[in-house]
C-alpha positions in Angstrom: 30.6 -21.1 -18.3 31.3 -18.6 -21.1 30.4 -21.3 -23.6 27.0 -21.6 -22.0 26.5 -17.9 -22.0 27.5 -17.6 -25.7 25.1 -20.4 -26.7 22.3 -18.7 -24.7 23.1 -15.4 -26.5 23.0 -17.0 -29.9 19.8 -18.8 -29.1 18.2 -15.5 -27.9 19.4 -13.6 -31.0 18.1 -16.3 -33.3 14.7 -16.2 -31.5 14.6 -12.4 -31.7 15.4 -12.4 -35.4 12.7 -15.1 -36.1 10.1 -13.0 -34.3 11.3 -9.8 -36.0 10.8 -11.5 -39.4 7.5 -13.1 -38.5 5.7 -10.1 -37.0 5.3 -8.0 -40.2 3.7 -11.0 -42.0 1.4 -11.7 -39.1 0.4 -8.0 -38.8 -0.3 -7.8 -42.5 -2.6 -10.8 -42.2 -4.4 -9.2 -39.3 -5.0 -6.0 -41.2 -6.4 -7.4 -44.4 -10.0 -6.2 -44.8 -12.8 -8.6 -45.4 -14.1 -8.0 -48.9 -17.0 -9.4 -50.8 -16.5 -12.1 -53.4 -17.2 -9.8 -56.2 -13.9 -8.0 -55.8 -15.6 -4.7 -55.6 -14.2 -3.3 -52.4 -16.7 -4.9 -50.0 -19.8 -4.1 -52.2 -21.3 -7.4 -51.1 -21.6 -6.0 -47.6 -24.3 -3.6 -49.0 -26.3 -6.3 -50.7 -28.7 -6.8 -47.9 -26.9 -9.7 -46.4 -26.9 -11.4 -49.7 -23.2 -12.1 -50.1 -19.9 -12.2 -48.2 -17.2 -14.2 -49.9 -17.2 -16.1 -53.1 -18.7 -19.1 -51.4 -20.3 -17.9 -48.2 -23.0 -15.3 -47.5 -22.6 -12.7 -44.8 -25.3 -14.5 -42.8 -23.1 -17.6 -42.8 -25.0 -19.7 -45.2 -23.3 -21.1 -48.3 -24.2 -19.5 -51.6 -25.6 -22.0 -54.1 -23.3 -23.3 -56.8 -24.7 -22.7 -60.2 -25.3 -25.7 -62.4 -23.4 -25.2 -65.6 -22.5 -27.4 -68.6 -18.8 -26.3 -68.5 -16.6 -24.1 -66.5 -16.7 -21.1 -69.0 -17.7 -17.5 -68.4 -20.5 -17.9 -70.9 -22.0 -20.9 -69.0 -21.9 -18.9 -65.8 -23.6 -15.9 -67.5 -26.3 -18.2 -68.8 -26.8 -19.5 -65.2 -26.9 -15.9 -64.0 -29.6 -15.1 -66.6 -31.7 -18.1 -65.6 -31.3 -17.3 -61.9 -32.3 -13.6 -62.5 -35.4 -14.8 -64.5 -36.4 -16.8 -61.4 -35.7 -13.9 -59.0 -32.9 -15.9 -57.3 -30.5 -13.1 -56.5 -28.0 -15.2 -54.5 -27.6 -17.7 -57.3 -27.3 -14.9 -59.9 -24.6 -13.2 -57.8 -22.6 -16.4 -57.4 -22.8 -17.1 -61.2 -21.8 -13.6 -62.0 -18.8 -13.8 -59.7 -17.7 -17.0 -61.2 -18.1 -15.6 -64.8 -15.9 -12.6 -63.7 -13.3 -15.0 -62.3 -13.2 -17.0 -65.6 -12.6 -13.7 -67.5 -9.9 -12.5 -65.1 -8.0 -15.8 -65.2 -5.1 -15.4 -67.7 -1.5 -16.4 -68.4 0.9 -13.5 -68.5 4.6 -12.9 -68.4 5.8 -12.0 -64.8 6.5 -8.5 -65.9 2.9 -8.0 -66.9 1.2 -9.3 -63.7 0.7 -5.8 -62.3 -1.2 -4.6 -65.4 -5.0 -4.9 -64.9 -7.1 -6.9 -67.3 -8.7 -4.5 -69.8 -12.0 -6.2 -70.8 -15.3 -4.5 -71.3 -17.1 -7.8 -70.4 -15.6 -7.6 -66.9 -16.8 -4.1 -66.5 -20.3 -5.2 -67.6 -20.3 -8.1 -65.1 -19.4 -5.6 -62.4 -22.2 -3.3 -63.5 -24.6 -6.3 -63.3 -23.3 -7.0 -59.8 -23.9 -3.4 -58.8 -27.4 -3.5 -60.2 -28.0 -6.7 -58.2 -26.7 -5.0 -55.1 -29.2 -2.3 -55.6 -32.0 -4.9 -56.0 -32.4 -3.9 -59.6 -32.8 -7.5 -61.0 -34.3 -6.4 -64.3 -31.3 -4.1 -64.9 -28.9 -6.9 -64.0 -30.7 -9.2 -66.3 -30.5 -6.7 -69.3 -26.8 -6.4 -68.8 -26.3 -10.2 -68.7 -28.5 -10.6 -71.8 -26.4 -8.0 -73.7 -23.2 -9.8 -72.6 -24.5 -13.1 -73.8 -25.4 -11.6 -77.1 -21.8 -10.5 -77.6 -20.3 -13.9 -76.7 
């Protein structure tokens, strides 16, 4: 009888420990805020329903994928410029976000992971996204043109 009680206690302790370790991870997942795809602290929420995540708008429709020659930041900036010229803000936003992602992608030593990328081009892409969020398409286009001239 004591053998059964000991097994039950061990099983209960194992279950309690499993729950104790799983709860913090679950709680952390539940508390993560939904942010816009631009990585700007939810800026996309203020873009008139134009964007939500990197691939899906707040309204639930998928953002269009830019047509590019290659997967480079410059190609995505060219796609953003073309979209802005046509007044296609959702396409421009997606292209700008993809250009930003290409510039942020880097190989670093594990000890350097916490150091942010210091790149003026990334700041300029964020400025273009901000202009786009404020419906200032001509300002966004000027920023993109200046970026392309530097590349």
